Backbone bond lengths (Angstrom), bond angles and torsions (degrees), N, CA, C in turn:
res aa  C-N    CA-C-N  psi(-1)  N-CA   C-N-CA  omega(-1)  CA-C   N-CA-C  phi
1 M - - - 1.453 - - 1.519 108.75 -
2 L 1.321 116.85 136.08 1.460 121.56 -177.36 1.517 109.44 -95.26
3 L 1.336 115.75 119.09 1.461 121.14 176.41 1.516 108.64 -112.03
4 T 1.303 116.84 140.87 1.463 120.55 -179.70 1.513 109.38 -112.01
5 Y 1.348 116.50 129.34 1.465 120.28 -179.48 1.513 109.66 -149.07
6 P 1.349 118.11 123.96 1.460 124.54 -23.14 1.522 109.51 -83.86
7 Q 1.318 119.21 174.24 1.462 122.85 176.03 1.532 108.57 -100.06
8 Y 1.293 116.67 116.94 1.457 120.97 178.97 1.524 109.36 -105.63
9 P 1.335 117.98 144.22 1.462 120.56 174.27 1.526 109.58 -59.70
10 P 1.342 117.55 143.24 1.475 121.11 -177.07 1.518 113.44 -53.12
11 E 1.343 117.36 -33.98 1.462 118.42 -175.88 1.527 112.23 -67.15
12 L 1.354 117.08 -17.19 1.458 119.32 179.54 1.522 112.43 -89.86
13 I 1.333 117.80 -0.72 1.457 120.59 -175.95 1.525 110.55 -123.76
14 P 1.305 118.03 60.80 1.459 119.56 179.76 1.525 111.45 -66.90
15 N 1.335 114.34 119.57 1.470 120.38 176.70 1.535 112.52 54.84
16 A 1.307 117.37 35.86 1.462 120.09 -179.24 1.522 109.63 -119.42
17 P 1.326 118.39 93.03 1.471 120.26 177.00 1.523 109.98 -60.61
18 P 1.307 117.93 150.72 1.468 120.62 -177.09 1.521 112.73 -72.82
19 V 1.310 114.53 166.06 1.456 122.10 172.19 1.528 107.30 -113.39
20 Y 1.312 115.82 126.93 1.464 121.11 177.70 1.538 108.87 -98.78
21 V 1.322 116.86 129.46 1.468 121.94 173.24 1.524 107.27 -106.44
22 L 1.335 116.48 114.99 1.465 121.76 -179.20 1.524 108.95 -108.04
23 T 1.331 116.65 133.71 1.451 120.37 -175.65 1.524 111.54 -155.31
24 G 1.323 114.92 154.27 1.458 119.76 174.54 1.513 111.88 -89.86
25 G 1.350 116.06 -9.25 1.458 120.73 178.83 1.511 111.72 -105.81
26 Q 1.334 115.93 -137.00 1.460 120.72 -177.30 1.529 112.94 -85.21
27 G 1.335 116.59 -28.96 1.464 119.86 179.80 1.504 114.40 95.25
28 A 1.334 117.31 4.51 1.466 119.59 -176.20 1.526 112.15 -65.52
29 I 1.341 117.18 -39.31 1.465 120.03 -177.45 1.527 110.90 -66.42
30 G 1.329 116.28 -49.54 1.461 119.79 179.60 1.517 112.21 -61.23
31 R 1.333 116.12 -42.61 1.457 119.81 179.65 1.529 111.27 -62.94
32 Q 1.336 116.75 -40.61 1.459 120.00 -179.85 1.523 111.41 -64.58
33 V 1.331 116.56 -41.24 1.473 120.03 178.45 1.522 110.38 -61.68
34 I 1.337 116.59 -46.66 1.468 120.27 -178.94 1.521 111.12 -62.74
35 E 1.314 117.46 -43.11 1.468 119.93 -179.64 1.526 111.00 -65.12
36 T 1.344 115.85 -36.29 1.469 119.51 177.62 1.521 110.98 -62.21
37 V 1.338 116.20 -39.18 1.459 120.80 179.39 1.530 111.16 -74.35
38 C 1.335 116.28 -42.65 1.465 120.70 -174.11 1.529 113.52 -63.02
39 V 1.344 116.83 -32.38 1.467 118.36 -178.89 1.520 111.89 -67.47
40 Q 1.335 117.16 -11.95 1.460 120.05 176.77 1.536 111.86 -78.40
41 F 1.325 117.14 -6.67 1.459 121.97 179.56 1.522 108.65 -117.80
42 A 1.326 115.37 82.95 1.460 121.16 -169.48 1.519 113.52 -63.47
43 E 1.309 118.35 -25.94 1.457 120.40 -175.26 1.525 112.80 -89.21
44 N 1.313 117.80 -2.36 1.462 119.97 -176.84 1.529 110.15 -130.89
45 D 1.328 115.74 116.20 1.456 121.12 174.31 1.529 108.41 -91.25
46 M 1.306 115.82 102.77 1.458 120.40 -176.51 1.524 111.08 -76.26
47 D 1.321 114.88 143.63 1.455 121.56 175.15 1.531 107.64 -88.80
48 V 1.326 116.89 112.18 1.462 122.15 -177.81 1.522 108.71 -103.70
49 K 1.328 115.57 119.73 1.460 120.46 -177.09 1.534 109.13 -114.53
50 V 1.313 115.32 122.31 1.459 121.06 -178.03 1.525 109.77 -102.03
51 V 1.324 115.70 122.06 1.468 121.26 174.06 1.535 105.69 -110.06
52 N 1.330 116.29 104.38 1.455 118.59 -171.98 1.527 112.75 -111.24
53 K 1.321 114.59 173.35 1.471 123.40 179.13 1.538 112.54 54.24
54 I 1.303 115.17 42.58 1.470 120.15 178.93 1.530 109.11 -77.70
55 K 1.323 115.97 120.14 1.463 121.18 -178.91 1.537 112.34 -120.28
56 E 1.329 116.55 -20.03 1.461 120.83 -174.07 1.527 110.69 -121.42
57 I 1.326 116.40 150.06 1.464 121.39 178.31 1.524 110.50 -61.72
58 A 1.327 116.98 -34.33 1.468 120.52 178.49 1.525 111.48 -58.63
59 Q 1.324 117.02 -34.13 1.467 120.39 177.56 1.525 110.53 -68.14
60 L 1.334 116.12 -38.79 1.463 120.27 176.20 1.525 110.72 -61.66
61 E 1.322 115.37 -47.06 1.460 120.32 -177.31 1.523 111.03 -61.71
62 E 1.332 116.73 -40.37 1.469 120.10 179.63 1.523 110.83 -65.58
63 A 1.337 116.37 -42.77 1.464 120.24 -179.58 1.524 111.37 -65.43
64 V 1.329 116.75 -41.88 1.466 120.78 179.42 1.526 110.19 -65.20
65 E 1.323 117.24 -40.48 1.463 121.03 178.22 1.523 110.98 -58.48
66 R 1.316 116.73 -43.27 1.474 120.08 178.87 1.522 110.97 -67.89
67 A 1.340 115.98 -38.77 1.460 119.58 179.66 1.523 111.17 -64.23
68 V 1.330 116.99 -39.05 1.474 121.47 177.41 1.518 110.09 -60.80
69 A 1.323 116.72 -43.55 1.463 121.24 -178.52 1.519 111.97 -62.57
70 E 1.333 116.99 -26.36 1.471 120.60 -177.14 1.524 112.34 -107.29
71 D 1.349 116.98 7.35 1.459 121.48 -177.86 1.536 110.46 52.29
72 A 1.321 115.69 44.68 1.462 121.71 -174.23 1.522 112.33 -83.94
73 T 1.306 114.68 163.04 1.467 122.45 169.11 1.527 106.92 -99.19
74 I 1.321 116.26 139.36 1.468 120.01 -179.67 1.520 110.07 -109.29
75 V 1.321 114.21 128.47 1.463 122.72 172.22 1.519 106.15 -116.89
76 H 1.332 117.45 135.92 1.472 116.82 -176.35 1.523 112.27 -139.99
77 T 1.326 113.77 152.41 1.465 122.48 176.73 1.531 108.12 -130.58
78 M 1.323 115.61 53.33 1.458 121.09 -178.38 1.531 109.84 -79.14
79 I 1.319 116.53 118.80 1.466 121.61 -179.41 1.529 111.47 -79.92
80 D 1.325 116.36 -40.15 1.460 121.47 -178.81 1.542 109.40 -66.34
81 P 1.350 118.70 120.33 1.468 119.94 -174.67 1.530 113.30 -64.12
82 Q 1.322 118.47 -34.20 1.466 120.43 178.97 1.524 111.02 -68.80
83 M 1.313 116.39 -42.13 1.461 120.02 178.50 1.525 110.48 -66.71
84 R 1.337 115.95 -37.72 1.460 119.50 179.03 1.526 110.78 -64.73
85 S 1.332 116.59 -45.13 1.468 120.77 179.37 1.529 111.18 -62.29
86 K 1.315 116.40 -41.65 1.460 120.20 179.63 1.519 111.10 -64.02
87 L 1.336 116.71 -40.80 1.463 120.08 179.48 1.529 110.52 -63.69
88 I 1.327 117.29 -45.15 1.464 120.68 178.99 1.522 110.37 -60.59
89 E 1.313 116.03 -40.48 1.471 120.74 178.20 1.526 111.09 -62.84
90 L 1.326 117.28 -44.58 1.470 121.26 179.87 1.527 110.91 -62.73
91 C 1.332 115.98 -38.98 1.471 119.43 179.66 1.534 110.76 -66.65
92 E 1.327 117.54 -39.58 1.459 120.66 178.40 1.517 110.96 -63.82
93 V 1.310 116.79 -45.24 1.467 121.15 -179.13 1.520 110.95 -61.87
94 N 1.324 116.27 -35.68 1.467 120.47 -175.14 1.531 112.75 -99.33
95 N 1.325 116.96 11.16 1.480 121.62 178.60 1.529 112.71 55.04
96 L 1.313 115.56 40.65 1.462 120.59 176.17 1.534 109.16 -100.68
97 V 1.319 115.43 140.15 1.461 119.97 175.00 1.534 108.39 -79.87
98 E 1.341 116.22 130.49 1.470 119.48 179.39 1.526 109.74 -130.21
99 F 1.333 114.82 147.15 1.461 121.87 177.89 1.529 108.21 -124.95
100 D 1.313 116.06 119.96 1.468 122.45 -179.43 1.534 107.92 -94.40
101 L 1.331 117.18 109.06 1.465 121.12 -176.83 1.525 113.15 -83.83
102 I 1.318 117.38 -18.67 1.457 121.21 -172.16 1.529 113.25 -111.77
103 G 1.331 116.42 -45.90 1.462 121.59 -169.52 1.511 116.14 -53.18
104 P 1.344 120.09 -56.23 1.470 120.06 -176.14 1.524 112.95 -58.61
105 L 1.322 116.90 -43.02 1.467 119.63 -179.96 1.526 110.74 -66.33
106 M 1.340 117.15 -42.41 1.457 120.27 -179.54 1.529 110.59 -64.21
107 D 1.333 117.26 -41.02 1.469 120.97 178.28 1.530 110.57 -64.04
108 H 1.328 115.98 -41.45 1.467 120.23 179.96 1.530 110.90 -63.09
109 L 1.336 116.83 -47.27 1.463 120.50 -178.88 1.526 111.36 -66.26
110 S 1.325 116.39 -35.59 1.467 120.08 177.61 1.522 110.62 -60.79
111 Q 1.345 115.20 -41.32 1.464 120.13 179.66 1.527 110.84 -67.99
112 K 1.347 116.38 -41.92 1.463 120.69 -178.81 1.528 111.74 -67.38
113 L 1.334 116.44 -39.79 1.457 120.83 -176.70 1.517 113.09 -84.62
114 G 1.322 116.12 -19.77 1.444 119.79 -179.38 1.513 114.38 73.98
115 V 1.319 116.96 23.37 1.474 121.25 179.03 1.525 108.81 -134.82
116 E 1.328 114.49 153.78 1.451 120.07 176.88 1.530 110.04 -82.29
117 P 1.344 118.09 139.75 1.465 119.90 174.88 1.519 111.21 -67.96
118 M 1.330 116.19 163.41 1.465 121.04 -176.15 1.529 112.66 -76.40
119 H 1.340 116.44 -20.52 1.471 121.22 -179.62 1.529 111.37 54.73
120 E 1.328 115.84 46.25 1.467 120.68 -179.26 1.522 109.78 -112.58
121 P 1.337 118.66 100.95 1.469 120.66 179.21 1.533 111.27 -60.17
122 G 1.337 115.45 141.30 1.460 119.92 175.84 1.513 114.82 78.78
123 R 1.350 117.71 7.84 1.463 119.32 -176.82 1.525 111.58 -63.59
124 Y 1.324 117.26 -40.98 1.474 120.48 178.39 1.521 110.67 -60.70
125 H 1.334 115.91 -42.81 1.460 120.54 179.50 1.529 110.81 -63.32
126 K 1.346 115.87 -40.04 1.469 119.42 -179.46 1.518 110.82 -64.99
127 L 1.346 116.57 -41.74 1.458 119.70 179.86 1.518 110.54 -63.67
128 N 1.331 117.29 -39.93 1.453 120.27 177.20 1.514 111.21 -65.84
129 E 1.338 116.12 -38.54 1.464 120.17 177.85 1.516 110.54 -58.69
130 E 1.333 116.47 -43.90 1.456 120.66 179.91 1.526 110.78 -61.79
131 F 1.320 116.71 -40.72 1.474 120.23 179.46 1.521 110.99 -62.89
132 F 1.342 116.73 -47.53 1.450 119.47 -177.18 1.529 112.13 -70.57
133 E 1.330 117.33 -29.90 1.460 120.02 174.39 1.522 110.32 -64.69
134 R 1.332 116.35 -37.37 1.461 119.72 178.01 1.530 110.96 -67.96
135 V 1.324 116.14 -39.28 1.461 119.84 176.87 1.527 110.14 -60.80
136 K 1.334 116.59 -43.67 1.463 120.23 178.38 1.519 111.10 -61.17
137 A 1.338 116.14 -39.89 1.460 120.32 -179.57 1.533 110.94 -63.42
138 V 1.331 116.60 -43.01 1.466 120.39 178.93 1.531 110.42 -64.07
139 E 1.336 115.97 -42.66 1.468 119.62 179.15 1.527 111.07 -62.42
140 Y 1.334 116.60 -42.33 1.460 120.50 177.98 1.533 110.31 -61.31
141 T 1.334 115.86 -46.24 1.459 120.88 -176.50 1.526 111.47 -63.13
142 L 1.318 116.71 -41.32 1.474 120.10 176.83 1.526 111.45 -63.46
143 A 1.333 115.97 -39.95 1.466 120.67 -177.29 1.523 112.35 -72.61
144 H 1.341 117.15 -20.58 1.468 120.66 -176.42 1.526 111.57 -115.29
145 D 1.327 116.03 28.80 1.458 120.88 176.66 1.528 110.40 -79.45
146 D 1.321 115.86 144.43 1.471 122.55 171.07 1.531 113.14 57.47
147 G 1.334 116.11 40.14 1.460 120.31 173.64 1.516 115.90 83.52
148 K 1.329 117.33 7.66 1.469 119.56 -177.49 1.529 111.31 -73.61
149 H 1.332 115.41 151.41 1.474 124.13 173.21 1.528 113.19 49.30
150 P 1.304 117.97 60.75 1.476 120.61 -177.37 1.525 114.10 -60.92
151 V 1.339 117.60 -23.90 1.456 119.50 179.67 1.531 111.00 -61.14
152 G 1.332 117.08 -24.01 1.457 120.71 -178.79 1.518 114.66 -92.11
153 W 1.326 118.42 -1.77 1.471 119.89 -177.10 1.529 114.14 -59.24
154 P 1.341 119.68 -38.87 1.475 118.13 179.60 1.525 114.36 -60.37
155 E 1.342 117.57 -18.83 1.463 121.02 179.23 1.529 112.22 -81.58
156 A 1.336 117.25 -9.43 1.460 121.19 -174.61 1.523 111.24 -71.23
157 D 1.335 115.20 146.53 1.459 120.30 169.08 1.522 110.05 -73.53
158 I 1.333 114.80 -34.34 1.468 121.90 -176.68 1.522 108.26 -142.33
159 V 1.343 116.40 138.31 1.463 121.57 171.43 1.524 107.35 -121.40
160 I 1.318 116.02 127.27 1.465 121.90 -179.02 1.524 108.49 -110.65
161 V 1.332 116.05 128.58 1.469 121.27 177.70 1.524 108.17 -122.49
162 A 1.347 116.07 146.42 1.466 118.73 -179.38 1.518 110.00 -177.71
163 P 1.337 116.74 156.81 1.464 120.20 168.81 1.527 110.47 -65.51
164 S 1.303 115.58 170.81 1.462 121.71 -179.49 1.517 111.91 -61.94
165 R 1.333 116.16 141.55 1.467 126.52 175.50 1.514 114.33 70.85
166 C 1.323 117.33 22.91 1.470 120.39 174.89 1.525 112.16 -92.33
167 G 1.334 117.11 -5.82 1.469 119.89 176.13 1.516 114.85 100.68
168 K 1.338 117.07 24.85 1.479 119.79 -178.16 1.518 112.47 -59.98
169 T 1.332 116.29 -53.23 1.468 119.33 -172.73 1.526 113.08 -67.45
170 P 1.341 120.26 -47.59 1.477 118.18 178.65 1.534 112.68 -59.18
171 L 1.327 116.80 -40.98 1.464 119.91 179.70 1.523 110.49 -66.62
172 S 1.319 116.78 -40.55 1.469 120.77 178.76 1.515 111.22 -61.65
173 M 1.330 116.75 -45.18 1.460 120.36 -178.67 1.525 111.47 -66.16
174 Y 1.319 116.53 -36.86 1.464 120.34 177.68 1.525 110.28 -63.05
175 L 1.327 116.46 -45.57 1.465 120.91 178.84 1.533 111.01 -67.32
176 G 1.326 116.50 -36.89 1.461 120.17 177.90 1.511 111.43 -61.93
177 D 1.338 116.35 -39.70 1.467 120.14 178.80 1.523 111.32 -68.83
178 M 1.327 116.72 -17.70 1.467 121.08 176.11 1.531 111.41 -88.98
179 G 1.330 116.41 3.98 1.464 119.77 175.28 1.516 114.81 98.25
180 K 1.337 117.80 11.45 1.457 121.10 179.52 1.527 110.45 -103.33
181 K 1.326 114.87 135.69 1.464 120.02 175.20 1.524 107.70 -81.52
182 V 1.326 115.99 116.85 1.471 120.97 -172.99 1.528 110.41 -124.92
183 A 1.323 114.96 130.63 1.472 121.16 170.60 1.519 106.94 -110.23
184 N 1.332 116.89 141.82 1.465 117.80 174.18 1.527 109.68 -125.98
185 V 1.330 114.43 143.34 1.462 121.54 -170.12 1.529 109.48 -128.74
186 P 1.319 117.90 121.83 1.474 119.49 178.11 1.525 110.97 -76.32
187 L 1.320 115.57 142.36 1.463 121.36 173.96 1.530 108.11 -105.01
188 L 1.309 115.97 126.62 1.460 121.63 -178.32 1.523 109.70 -103.95
189 P 1.334 117.25 138.04 1.467 119.55 -177.54 1.529 111.83 -61.56
190 G 1.342 115.65 131.34 1.455 121.17 177.56 1.512 114.89 76.43
191 V 1.337 116.75 3.50 1.471 120.71 -178.62 1.527 108.51 -114.83
192 P 1.341 118.52 127.40 1.464 119.64 178.45 1.525 111.04 -59.27
193 P 1.327 117.33 148.85 1.478 119.25 178.19 1.524 110.09 -63.52
194 P 1.338 117.62 155.84 1.469 120.01 179.81 1.526 111.46 -56.15
195 K 1.300 116.35 138.79 1.478 120.94 -177.26 1.525 111.53 -63.06
196 E 1.347 117.31 -24.30 1.466 120.53 -178.74 1.536 112.11 -65.19
197 L 1.338 117.62 -19.10 1.465 119.68 178.29 1.523 111.71 -63.75
198 A 1.332 116.62 -25.74 1.463 120.29 -179.26 1.521 111.73 -63.94
199 A 1.338 117.64 -22.54 1.466 121.51 -178.65 1.527 112.20 -84.31
200 V 1.331 117.44 -4.09 1.461 121.88 -177.46 1.522 109.57 -97.38
201 N 1.327 116.06 137.12 1.468 121.63 174.88 1.534 108.70 -58.27
202 S 1.335 116.84 118.71 1.471 120.60 -174.36 1.530 112.39 -60.99
203 R 1.329 117.79 -23.01 1.458 119.92 179.67 1.522 112.08 -73.53
204 R 1.331 116.06 -10.95 1.461 120.49 176.67 1.535 111.56 -99.58
205 V 1.326 116.92 0.30 1.465 120.54 -176.68 1.526 109.46 -101.98
206 F 1.333 115.76 131.10 1.460 122.17 -179.94 1.520 109.06 -123.77
207 G 1.331 115.33 126.49 1.461 120.77 -179.50 1.513 110.87 -101.84
208 L 1.315 116.99 124.32 1.460 121.45 -179.85 1.526 110.45 -89.56
209 T 1.294 114.81 144.79 1.463 120.28 174.95 1.514 109.03 -138.14
210 V 1.343 114.98 156.11 1.462 122.02 177.23 1.528 106.98 -139.94
211 E 1.311 116.64 140.65 1.464 120.88 177.72 1.542 108.28 -53.61
212 P 1.344 118.29 129.90 1.473 121.57 -169.90 1.520 115.56 -52.16
213 D 1.332 118.83 -44.62 1.466 119.45 -179.60 1.524 111.11 -63.14
214 N 1.329 116.10 -39.36 1.460 120.63 177.62 1.520 110.25 -65.28
215 L 1.336 116.51 -42.05 1.463 120.94 179.69 1.528 110.86 -63.39
216 R 1.321 116.61 -40.81 1.467 119.93 178.39 1.522 110.38 -60.70
217 M 1.345 116.96 -42.92 1.466 119.63 179.11 1.526 111.51 -64.57
218 R 1.319 117.25 -37.48 1.471 120.67 176.76 1.527 110.52 -61.04
219 R 1.300 115.26 -42.72 1.471 119.36 -178.07 1.527 111.37 -68.74
220 E 1.320 116.40 -39.08 1.465 118.98 177.37 1.526 110.64 -64.55
221 A 1.327 116.75 -40.08 1.464 120.35 177.82 1.526 110.48 -63.64
222 R 1.332 116.04 -38.99 1.458 120.02 178.09 1.521 111.19 -63.66
223 Q 1.338 116.95 -42.37 1.457 120.45 178.49 1.518 111.12 -61.97
224 R 1.328 116.71 -42.10 1.467 119.79 179.47 1.521 111.01 -63.92
225 S 1.343 116.43 -39.51 1.467 119.35 -179.33 1.521 111.73 -66.24
226 L 1.334 115.85 -28.11 1.466 120.06 179.32 1.527 111.89 -89.81
227 G 1.335 116.17 -6.76 1.460 119.97 -179.48 1.511 113.59 73.05
228 T 1.338 116.63 24.64 1.469 119.66 -178.29 1.516 112.51 -95.78
229 G 1.351 116.97 0.68 1.461 119.45 177.57 1.515 111.89 81.11
230 T 1.325 114.90 172.64 1.470 120.74 -178.03 1.517 110.56 -125.61
231 G 1.326 116.08 35.67 1.463 119.97 178.63 1.518 111.24 -67.86
232 P 1.332 116.74 170.84 1.464 121.40 -178.75 1.531 111.69 -57.93
233 S 1.338 115.82 132.52 1.467 121.11 175.70 1.517 108.55 -163.64
234 D 1.330 116.39 155.34 1.460 120.07 177.06 1.527 111.28 -60.04
235 Y 1.336 116.30 -27.75 1.463 121.44 -176.10 1.523 111.72 -61.83
236 T 1.360 115.90 -34.33 1.466 119.31 -177.42 1.530 112.67 -120.26
237 D 1.318 118.31 0.88 1.461 120.44 177.39 1.521 109.95 -64.34
238 V 1.332 116.65 127.90 1.447 120.93 -171.64 1.529 112.44 -59.19
239 L 1.333 118.12 -41.90 1.465 119.93 179.88 1.514 111.44 -68.05
240 K 1.331 116.33 -40.56 1.463 120.50 179.47 1.541 110.94 -64.28
241 V 1.320 115.58 -38.85 1.469 119.31 179.95 1.526 110.05 -66.50
242 Y 1.339 116.35 -41.44 1.470 119.64 176.41 1.525 110.45 -58.88
243 E 1.329 116.33 -45.41 1.464 120.64 -179.82 1.532 111.07 -63.05
244 E 1.326 115.82 -39.57 1.469 120.82 -178.63 1.532 111.74 -65.73
245 V 1.331 115.98 -42.47 1.466 120.05 178.51 1.528 110.05 -66.74
246 D 1.335 116.64 -41.98 1.465 120.40 179.02 1.526 110.79 -62.84
247 E 1.324 116.68 -41.42 1.466 121.07 178.72 1.527 111.18 -62.35
248 A 1.324 116.55 -42.14 1.466 120.44 179.82 1.524 110.49 -65.36
249 E 1.324 117.13 -43.83 1.465 119.65 -177.72 1.530 111.61 -67.85
250 R 1.325 117.16 -32.59 1.464 119.39 175.43 1.528 110.70 -66.66
251 L 1.342 116.42 -36.64 1.461 120.43 176.45 1.527 110.40 -63.20
252 Y 1.334 117.32 -43.85 1.464 120.46 -179.34 1.525 110.52 -59.12
253 K 1.317 115.38 -46.17 1.470 120.12 -178.18 1.523 110.99 -64.72
254 K 1.316 116.57 -44.94 1.466 121.09 -178.35 1.527 111.60 -65.33
255 S 1.318 117.49 -37.57 1.466 121.96 -173.81 1.521 113.39 -91.42
256 G 1.328 117.69 -7.07 1.464 120.24 -179.23 1.516 113.10 79.22
257 Y 1.356 117.28 24.11 1.456 120.51 178.24 1.535 109.24 -84.25
258 T 1.306 116.87 148.09 1.462 121.69 179.10 1.525 109.52 -83.17
259 K 1.323 116.42 126.24 1.470 121.29 -178.97 1.528 110.07 -87.30
260 I 1.319 115.34 133.51 1.462 122.02 176.27 1.529 107.77 -123.10
261 D 1.322 116.40 117.81 1.465 121.08 -179.26 1.530 109.60 -83.58
262 M 1.338 115.37 115.72 1.462 120.74 -176.34 1.523 112.67 -100.93
263 T 1.331 117.70 12.42 1.471 120.19 -176.47 1.519 111.60 -56.63
264 E 1.325 117.11 -49.98 1.458 121.09 -179.89 1.528 111.54 -128.06
265 T 1.318 116.82 16.63 1.467 120.85 -176.55 1.520 110.86 -93.97
266 P 1.321 118.81 121.51 1.474 120.58 175.86 1.529 110.37 -64.35
267 I 1.312 115.55 154.86 1.459 120.91 179.90 1.532 110.86 -57.07
268 E 1.343 116.65 -41.67 1.456 120.11 -178.37 1.527 111.54 -60.77
269 A 1.340 116.40 -41.24 1.462 120.56 -179.29 1.526 110.92 -69.67
270 A 1.337 116.37 -39.46 1.467 119.63 178.05 1.526 110.65 -63.92
271 A 1.337 116.64 -41.82 1.464 120.55 178.95 1.521 110.79 -62.72
272 E 1.325 116.20 -42.50 1.465 120.41 179.17 1.529 110.67 -62.19
273 E 1.331 116.48 -41.42 1.474 119.83 179.17 1.529 110.90 -63.95
274 I 1.323 116.94 -44.13 1.463 121.13 -179.62 1.527 110.64 -62.92
275 L 1.319 116.92 -47.44 1.467 120.35 -179.09 1.521 111.43 -63.82
276 G 1.328 116.05 -38.57 1.460 119.53 178.62 1.522 111.97 -64.41
277 R 1.318 116.62 -42.95 1.463 120.49 178.96 1.529 111.03 -64.06
278 L 1.326 116.18 -43.23 1.467 119.60 179.08 1.520 111.51 -62.36
279 E 1.330 115.66 -44.59 1.462 119.46 -178.28 1.525 110.86 -60.72
280 R 1.335 116.77 -42.77 1.465 119.92 -179.85 1.522 111.65 -68.08
281 R 1.317 116.46 -41.08 1.465 119.70 -177.86 1.517 112.08 -64.05
282 F 1.311 116.63 -47.98 1.459 118.95 -173.25 1.525 112.25 -87.20
283 R 1.329 117.59 -18.16 1.461 120.42 170.43 1.523 109.39 -68.84
284 D 1.318 116.63 -41.75 1.460 120.43 -179.83 1.520 112.10 -64.94
285 D 1.345 116.60 -24.03 1.466 120.34 176.97 1.516 111.53 -72.50
286 G 1.342 116.45 -14.79 1.469 120.40 -177.06 1.495 110.54 76.26
């Protein structure tokens, strides 16, 4: 497919043949190099045409034919060695000037390292995509911590529900850093869960639980760290905590949520279990 970037009116390009960027990937690298060079010629706005995602020789031939018609210069970042050789051959036959931005350096490094390159077009772009997807996941997880923005819960890869001090936020952040969009929702004793949970696929919802005595000790430690004391309260009362854990576990069973016992489970192990369950569930869906 032929993409043009940018398109300038003919009157702004006096005697300036276009530059064609040919690539098997997205074309961002070649385009950036050309734009960096072109700004050094203030009186000439060059027409830069990007022909990307080239997979077939027929695409090369079509692009070269158009370049010949416009007396263009060809710049290319072809990773595939056969496609690169064919392009150079076509340019020689048609008396077109071509500049190979990738090949010589890749050949040199291959010789120095003693290994063959992967020859995978767009690999740099894919790696960047993965990085930015992870950033988005972390941003989503931060924005949906502790029950915030329930309207966005259906977009989550994972929703974690649990009473206080069961480890919702640390587990959510760990999963978010692994590239998963995670919302976590606190469950309050005697209060129905938020109605927005009904809009979430129950197979994506995981309910955390902790053995009541252990949970009570966690809460008392939290109170001490905050300097709020450990006086009598429903928050740390042993019977109330038992009732709260039982209420949460009954909700998980009724709603079809997967229970994860965090009493002695490290965050890393819990995350691995959740990811494994998700992968199996949605892989089986095809």
